[in-house]
N, C-alpha and C positions, 0 to 999 in steps of 0.2 A: 615503278622504276623512276628514280630521280634523274634529272638532267644536270650534268655538271658542265656549265658553260664558262670557259676560261675568259676572264676579263669582264664578266657581268658586273655592272657597277650600280645598279639600282633601277628604280621605276619612276616615271614622271607621268602623273595623270594629266589628261587634257579635259578641261571643263568647258562646256558650252555656256556662254553668258549672253544675257539680253542686252546689256549696255556696258561696253568696255570701259569708258571713263568711270562709271559707278563701281564696276568690279575692281578697277585699279585703285580707287579711293579706299576700298576695303582692304585689299591685299597689300598694296604698297603703303598707303597713307596710315591705316590703322595697325595692320599687323607687321609692317616693316619689311616685306619682301622687296628684293632688289631686282631690277631688270637685267636679264642675261642677254636676251635677243628679242627682236620684234620684226614683224613685217613692216614695210614702208607705211608711214601714215598717209592716209588719203582723205580728201575732202568728200564728205557724204552729206545728204540732206539732214542726217542726225548729228553732224559735227565732224571735226577732223580728228582721226585716231587710227591706230593700227588695228587690224582685224585679228591679229594673232600675237600673243606675248608669251615669253618664257620667263618665269620669275624664280627666284631662289631665296630661301631664308635658312641660313646655316647649311645643313645637308639636305634640306627639304626642297624639292623641285616641283614646279607646277606650271602647266601651260594653260592659257586661256584663249578661247577662240569665239568670235561673235557668232551667235546663232543665225543671224540674218545678214545677207549681203547689203551693200549700200542701197538705200532707198526702199528696202523691203520690210524693215522693222515696223511692227504695229506701233501706234501711239502709246499704248499702255501694255505693261507686262500682263500676261495671262496667268491667272492663279494656277491653272492646270499645269503650266510649264514648271513653276516652282514646286508644285506638289510632286511631280515626277522625280525631282532631285532630292526629296526628303529622305530617301533611303541610301544616299551616297554620303559617306563620312570620310573625311580626311583627318588622319591622326598625325599630329606633329609632336615628336618627342622633345621633351624639355629636361634640362639638368636640374632646374628649380622651377616647378610649375607655379609656386606661390609668388615668386619674383616676376615670372612672366605675366601672371594675372595682374599684379600691381602695376607693371609697366603699361600693359594694354588698357587697363581701366583708366590710368592717367591720360592716355591718348584719346579716350572717349569711347572705347568699346564697352557697350552695355551688356555685361554678363554677370552671372551669379558667381560667388567665390568658389574656389576649388573644393571638391569633396573627394573622399576616398571610396572608390567602388568596392563592392564585395569581393571582386577578384584581385584586389590589391593595387590598382592604379590610382594615383591621385590625378584628378583632372578637372577641367572646366571646358565649356564649349560655347560656340556662337554660330549663328547661321549667317551666311553671306547674303548679299542682295538677291541671289538667284535661288536660295533655299538649300544650298549645300551646307552640311554640318562640318565645322572645323573644330576638332577636339585637340586640346593641348594636354599632354599627358606626361607623367613621370612615374617610373616604376618605384615602388616603395619597398 
């Protein structure tokens, strides 16, 4: 039985990140997401930043939350944490995936050119600093 929810507008994933400034450099700096909202920035032993962010790129929404509270983050990212995220994929729809690839490559994103998958989507992908896969796709 399907649920018909009046006014349902979409879904926004919340990703746990090791280093918020590093995650923002990827999502804002490279991919071009814009800030919608954020918790107040606080001074921590790791630096000054917000522990929660809501970002948007076109119709794609994403929230980021730091995995560790102030002063609790280990000095180095643990490989096991990134490995856990390897089965999480964020698919971002594009009207022109080849143009998106060109723009992101010019911004410095290191990715292979788009390919056409056997199921008909033209796509390319990149891993963020925490190991999440971000796939840019266009229906062909």
